[in-house]
C-alpha positions as CSV (number, residue, x, y, z in Angstrom):
1,M,0.2,0.1,-0.3
2,T,1.5,3.5,-1.1
3,S,0.1,7.2,0.0
4,T,1.2,10.3,-0.6
5,A,-0.2,13.8,0.2
6,S,-0.5,17.0,-1.2
7,T,-1.9,20.5,-0.4
8,T,-5.1,19.5,-2.5
9,Q,-5.1,15.3,-3.0
10,I,-4.0,12.6,-1.2
11,V,-2.9,9.4,-3.0
12,S,-3.6,6.2,-1.4
13,N,-3.9,2.5,-3.0
14,N,-4.2,3.9,-6.3
15,E,-7.4,5.7,-5.7
16,T,-7.1,9.9,-5.9
17,F,-9.0,11.5,-2.8
18,T,-9.6,15.3,-3.2
19,I,-9.4,18.0,-0.3
20,G,-12.3,20.6,-0.6
21,K,-15.0,22.2,1.6
22,Y,-18.1,22.5,2.7
23,N,-19.3,25.1,4.4
24,R,-15.9,26.3,5.9
25,F,-15.4,22.8,7.1
26,A,-12.6,20.7,5.2
27,I,-13.7,17.3,3.5
28,I,-12.3,14.6,2.0
29,V,-13.8,13.3,-1.5
30,R,-13.3,10.0,-2.7
31,E,-13.3,10.7,-6.8
32,K,-14.2,7.4,-7.6
33,D,-17.9,8.1,-6.3
34,G,-18.0,11.7,-4.5
35,F,-18.6,10.0,-1.4
36,I,-17.5,12.3,1.8
37,N,-15.5,11.1,4.6
38,A,-17.6,12.0,7.3
39,T,-15.3,10.2,9.8
40,K,-12.4,13.1,9.1
41,L,-15.8,15.8,9.2
42,V,-16.6,15.1,12.7
43,Q,-13.1,14.7,14.0
44,I,-12.4,18.2,12.3
45,I,-15.8,19.5,14.1
46,N,-14.5,18.2,17.4
47,E,-11.0,20.0,17.0
48,R,-13.4,23.0,16.5
49,E,-16.0,23.2,18.4
50,H,-14.3,21.1,21.2
51,T,-17.1,18.3,21.5
52,N,-16.5,14.6,21.3
53,K,-19.1,13.7,18.7
54,Q,-18.6,10.1,17.4
55,I,-19.7,9.3,13.5
56,K,-21.3,6.0,14.5
57,K,-23.8,7.1,16.4
58,I,-24.7,9.7,14.2
59,I,-25.6,7.5,11.0
60,Q,-27.0,5.0,14.3
61,S,-29.3,7.6,15.5
62,I,-33.0,7.7,14.0
63,M,-33.4,11.3,12.2
64,Y,-30.0,10.1,10.0
65,R,-31.6,6.5,9.2
66,D,-35.1,8.4,8.6
67,Y,-33.5,10.6,5.9
68,Q,-31.3,8.1,4.5
69,Q,-34.6,6.0,3.8
70,L,-36.4,9.3,2.2
71,L,-33.4,9.5,-0.2
72,S,-33.5,6.2,-0.7
73,E,-37.2,6.4,-1.7
74,N,-36.6,9.2,-4.4
75,S,-33.8,7.7,-6.0
76,V,-35.8,6.0,-8.9
77,G,-33.1,6.2,-11.8
78,Q,-29.8,7.4,-9.3
79,N,-28.0,4.2,-9.4
80,F,-28.2,4.0,-5.9
81,T,-29.8,2.1,-3.1
82,Q,-30.0,2.7,0.9
83,Q,-27.2,0.3,1.7
84,L,-24.8,2.4,-0.5
85,L,-25.5,5.6,1.0
86,D,-22.8,5.1,3.3
87,Y,-19.9,2.9,3.5
88,Q,-16.7,2.2,5.6
89,L,-13.3,2.1,3.3
90,D,-11.1,-0.6,4.7
91,N,-7.6,-1.2,6.3
92,N,-5.9,-1.6,2.2
93,F,-6.3,2.7,2.7
94,S,-4.1,4.8,4.6
95,N,-4.9,6.6,7.6
96,H,-5.4,9.9,5.9
97,V,-8.6,8.6,4.2
98,R,-9.9,5.6,6.2
99,G,-13.0,5.8,7.6
100,T,-16.7,6.2,6.9
101,Y,-17.9,7.9,3.7
102,V,-21.1,9.1,3.1
103,H,-23.3,10.3,-0.3
104,K,-23.4,14.2,-0.6
105,E,-26.9,14.5,0.3
106,L,-26.0,13.1,3.7
107,L,-23.4,15.6,4.3
108,N,-26.1,18.2,5.8
109,I,-27.6,16.2,8.3
110,V,-24.0,14.9,9.8
111,C,-22.9,18.7,10.2
112,M,-26.4,19.2,11.8
113,K,-25.7,16.3,14.4
114,A,-22.3,16.8,14.9
115,C,-22.3,20.8,15.2
116,V,-24.6,23.0,17.1
117,N,-23.5,25.8,15.6
118,Y,-24.0,24.7,12.2
119,L,-27.5,24.1,13.1
120,H,-27.8,27.1,14.5
121,Q,-26.8,29.2,11.1
122,V,-29.5,26.4,9.4
123,T,-32.0,27.4,11.6
124,K,-31.4,31.3,11.0
125,I,-31.6,30.6,7.2
126,M,-34.8,28.7,7.4
127,D,-36.4,31.4,9.5
128,K,-35.8,34.0,6.9
129,N,-37.2,32.2,4.4
130,N,-40.2,31.4,6.6
131,E,-40.7,35.3,7.2
132,A,-39.7,35.5,3.4
133,T,-43.2,33.3,2.7
134,I,-45.3,34.9,5.2
135,A,-44.7,38.3,3.3
136,E,-45.3,36.6,-0.1
137,H,-48.3,35.1,1.2
138,D,-49.6,38.6,3.0
139,A,-49.4,40.0,-0.8
140,D,-51.0,37.3,-2.3
141,K,-53.7,35.2,-0.2
142,I,-55.3,33.7,-3.6
143,Q,-52.1,30.9,-3.7
144,A,-51.3,28.5,-1.5
145,I,-48.7,29.1,1.1
146,T,-47.0,25.6,0.7
147,D,-46.5,27.1,-3.4
148,Q,-45.5,30.3,-2.0
149,F,-43.2,28.8,0.2
150,H,-41.2,26.5,-2.9
151,S,-41.2,29.5,-4.8
152,V,-39.5,31.6,-1.9
153,I,-36.8,28.5,-1.8
154,N,-36.5,28.2,-5.4
155,T,-35.8,32.3,-5.9
156,V,-32.9,31.4,-2.7
157,T,-31.6,28.8,-4.5
158,D,-31.3,30.6,-8.1
159,T,-30.5,33.6,-6.7
160,L,-27.5,31.6,-4.8
161,S,-26.4,29.5,-7.6
162,D,-26.2,33.1,-9.7
163,R,-23.8,34.6,-7.1
164,I,-21.9,31.3,-7.0
165,T,-21.5,31.1,-10.7
166,E,-20.6,35.0,-10.8
167,L,-17.9,34.3,-8.4
168,N,-16.4,31.6,-10.2
169,Q,-16.2,33.8,-13.4
170,Q,-14.4,36.7,-11.4
171,V,-11.5,34.6,-9.9
172,R,-10.9,33.0,-13.3
173,Q,-11.0,36.7,-15.0
174,L,-8.5,38.0,-12.3
175,A,-5.5,39.4,-13.3
176,P,-2.2,38.1,-11.4
177,R,-1.2,41.0,-9.0
178,A,2.0,42.3,-7.9
179,V,1.5,43.1,-4.6
180,P,-1.3,41.0,-2.7
181,N,-5.0,42.9,-2.9
182,G,-4.7,45.4,0.5
183,K,-1.3,45.2,1.4
184,E,-0.8,47.7,-1.3
185,K,1.1,49.4,1.7
186,T,3.0,46.8,3.3
187,H,4.8,45.5,0.1
188,I,7.3,47.3,-2.5
189,L,8.4,46.7,-6.0
190,I,12.2,46.6,-6.4
191,V,14.1,46.7,-10.1
192,E,17.2,45.8,-10.2
193,V,19.9,45.3,-12.6
194,V,21.8,42.0,-12.3
195,N,25.2,41.5,-12.3
196,E,26.9,41.0,-15.8
197,D,28.4,37.6,-14.4
198,E,24.9,36.5,-14.1
199,Q,23.7,36.9,-17.3
200,H,22.9,35.0,-20.0
201,E,26.0,34.7,-22.3
202,E,24.7,35.6,-25.4
203,L,23.7,38.5,-24.3
204,Q,24.5,41.6,-26.5
205,E,27.0,43.9,-24.6
206,D,24.5,47.1,-25.5
207,Q,21.9,45.7,-23.3
208,I,20.9,44.9,-19.5
209,T,19.0,42.7,-17.7
210,I,16.5,44.1,-14.6
211,R,14.8,42.3,-11.8
212,V,11.7,43.0,-10.3
213,R,10.9,41.4,-6.9
214,R,8.3,42.1,-4.2
215,I,9.6,42.4,-0.7
216,N,7.7,43.5,2.6
217,R,8.6,46.9,4.3
218,K,9.5,45.7,7.7
219,D,12.4,43.3,5.5
220,L,13.9,46.6,4.5
221,R,17.2,46.9,6.3
222,P,19.1,50.8,5.7
223,A,21.6,50.8,3.6
224,K,25.2,51.3,4.8
225,I,27.2,54.6,3.4
226,E,30.5,53.4,2.4
């Protein structure tokens, strides 16, 4: 068994696992099927929240099992059954990636069961959705409130989806910066002539080579006057 790790990926037993993010939590995704390492996720939450939750108890909870059953009943044509919504990665893999893996649809409930602060944020979001639904119902009492609720949810998700797409496009269009954004006053650019012995042998005598580099102002040292 071999295992290598990098900033964004881990390779174990000839399989690739990607390190990503889910609502500010680091997650490990198995590239083979897209399932997420819930064991590592709960460990990270425990470290951040100073708790001692266990993934074994979470996946054995009634709420988790009921939701798993609901997903299975609504999974016609999605090529998975209840038994395949979570599984244990065996000892053929390294400790970095070993653990209980869950389908992405179960990730939200794992976070809610493991992190009370996450649950609080979800509650606040749903409260806002409820306020918007009531306001829409007050403005139009003819339409069923259930339809208005779904309308609000669709509007929120569409808005978030558009915002994510916009941010992704902005990231792709970002031009490389010589100085980090917001650090213009703490960094300076230095332009210096490269010594002749550092220049390429074929460089013409009437040419010079310059080097531009970036340093932090606090790293500057007063020059000595000879």
